[in-house]
N, C-alpha and C positions, 0 to 999 in steps of 0.2 A: 454548525456540527463539523467537527474534524474527524477525517479517518486517518488511521496509522495502519501500517503493516509492520509486523514482527515476525522475522525468519529465522528459525531457529535450527541449529544442527552443525556439529564440528565438520561434516563432510562439506558443507558450504565453504566453510572459512578455510578449511586445508585446500579447496579446490578439487577434491575428489568428484564432487557434483557441482554442476553450475546450477545457480538460481532461476528459476522461470516463474516463480510466482510473482514478483514484483511488476513484471511488465505485464502479466494477465490480469492482475488486479487492478491496475492503473486502466487496462483496456475494458474490464467490467464495469468499472466506475464511470467511466466516460460514456459508454454506452446508455448510462442511465441519467447523464446529466451531472455528475459527480465528480470529485477529484480526489486524488490523494494529498494529505498534507505532510506525512512524513513516513520514513521508513528506518527500520533498524535490523541489524543481523546480531544474532547472539548464539553462542556455542552451547554445548550441553552441560557445562561444569554448573552444578547446582547452586552454589553460592552466588555466583555472578548472574546466573538465569533468574533467581528469585529475587535479587536486587533490581534488575531489569523490569521484571514484572510488576513489583512494587511502584515502581517510578510510572510504568504505563498505566496500571490501575488509579493511580492518583491524578492522572493528566485529565480524567472525564472523558478522553475522545474515545471513539469508536474504533477498536483494534481488531484486525484479523491477524490471528497468529497461526502459522505453519509449521508444523513439525513435532516431534517430540512426544505425540501422544499415544505411543505405542506401549507395549507391556515387555519389551526387551529390557536388559540392564542399563541401557544408554539412553533410555527414554525418561526424561525428568520432567517435562513441562506440565503434567498434571500434578505432581506433587508440589512443583515450585509455585504454581498459581495457588495452591492451597496453602501453602506456606507464607506467601507474600500478603496473603488476607486473613491468615491466622484462623483457617478454618480446618475442618476435619475431612479427611476422605472417605467416601462410602460408596457402595456399588448402587448406581442408579436404577431405580426399578424398571423405568422404560428403556435404559441402554441394556439390561438384563434380558427384557423381553425381545429386543432387536436380535441381540446375539443368539439366544435360544432359538429364535425363528430360522436365523441363517445355518446354524451348526446343529440343530436337534440333538441326537444322542451322542453326537461328537463334541457336546459342548464341553469344556474342561474349566478347571479353575482358573489355568493360565489365560484362556479366552475370555471369562469374565471380568479378568483384572483390566481389561481395556473398557470396561463399562465404569470403572471406578473413579469417580470424579469429586472435585470439592462440593460440600454440601451446599446446596441452594442453586446448583446448575440446572440448566435445562439442555437438553440433547438436540443436536443437530443432525438430521437424518442424513445417512450416508447412501446413497442409491446404487454405489457399486458393489459394496459387501454387506451392508446393514451395520457395520460396526461404526456407530455414532462418534460424532465430536461433541463438544459441549460449549454451551455459552454461559458467561458469568460476567455480571455488571458491565455491559458493554464490551466485551471481550469475545471473541468468536473464535473457539480453538478447532481447528482442523488438520488432518494428517498432512504429512508432507508429500503424498502422491499426488501428482497434479488430476490424475484420472478421478480421483476420490475429493480432492479438495476443491477444484473450481466448481463443480455443480454444488457444493455445498456452500460456497461463497455466494453464489446466485441465489440459492434458496433463501438466504439470509437476506440479502440485498431486497429481493422480490417480496419478502414476507415480513420484514421488520422495517423496511425503510421505503416502502413504495410512495408513500406519501411526499418523500424528498425527490423523487424521480423528476428530471428535466425541469425543477423548479429554478435552478440557478442560471441566472442570465450572465453566464461567464463565458468568455472567448478569450483566444489567444490569437494573436495576429503578429507576424513578423515579415522584414524585407531582409534580403542579403544584400550589403553594401559592398561593392567591389573595390579591391585595393585600399581598403580602409582601416586604419590602426585605431584601438580603442582609445589610446592616450588622446588622439586629435579630436574625438568626439564626446569626450567626459564632460565638458561644459555643457554641451546640448543634452546629454543624458541627465545631468543635475537638475538643468532646468525643468525638462519634462518632468522630473520625478517630482519637483517642488510644486509643479502648475497642477499636476494630477496626483495628489498623494493618494487617494484610494486605489490607484492602478499600481501594479508591480511591472517594473522595467528590467528586461534581461538583455545581457550581451554575450555572445559566444564567439570568439574568434576562430579562424581557421587559417593556419600558416600555409605559406607556398611551399609545396612540396608534391615531389613526383609528377611534376607538370602542371599541378592545380593552382590556380590564381588565389593571392591572399583575399579573404573576405571577412566581413564580420556579420553575423546574423544579429539583428537589432528588434528588440520587439517589446509589446505590452500585453499584460494579461489583466483582465477584470470585467467590470460591466461593459456589455458590448457597445452602448450608445457612446459613453466616455473613451472607449478604446478607439472607437471609428474617429473621433474629433482628435484625439491626442496623436493618432498615427498619421492623420492627413498633415497635422502641424510637423511632426518628425520628418515624413517624408519631404515635405516642401523645403525644410532646411538641410536636408541632405542633399538634394538637388541644388540648393544655392551654392552649397559649398563645393560643388563640381563633382560630386562623386556620381557614379552610375550605381542604380540599384534595381531589384526586382522582388516582387512578393516570393516569399517562402512559402511553398506548397504546403 
């Protein structure tokens, strides 16, 4: 099962606001032994957003979508999700109940509009102000505000996917190789990748600047037992080639 992230909002793409959701989602997943497979940013333009959602629905992945579910003119996520699946929009009775419980006599048609979701949706409770998000076909739509979104994501992970927690024997291990250049270690990387096809090898160079030494972060990720064996081989070869290295924290 793959987890994806869709982060929506023109304000993110223009730089008026900095995204905080991607880093937090990775953290929330990792705390449960899960990991993020992909992430995508999208603006509020309805046609492009509908096409993006149509693709993500077709992926079969579990997707957390952040932003655009309010009731102002620039919020289009609810409508685009419905359009992507050919569904009608309707006021969800559970959402209406939550909104009326929050606002009482001050409940307005505009506020109730925030409970209009594609038909077939389920609500995601919002512990901050009771205005819910919605779940639809393995997509979980939450607000763009972190104070609301992050507890709602945790509610989904702990309620819907508790059986997956900490079941994945997945680790990442890396070393920092000093004064190394990628081009001189490509043959080693290719051999390790060929010998351990179930693992993913990664290489992140750091160039000498502002008094820092040139280095190369070299690592593997995958099943823990295979990573241990492959990393031992990798480290031994790096040593034999005369490089200094240390474990990456």
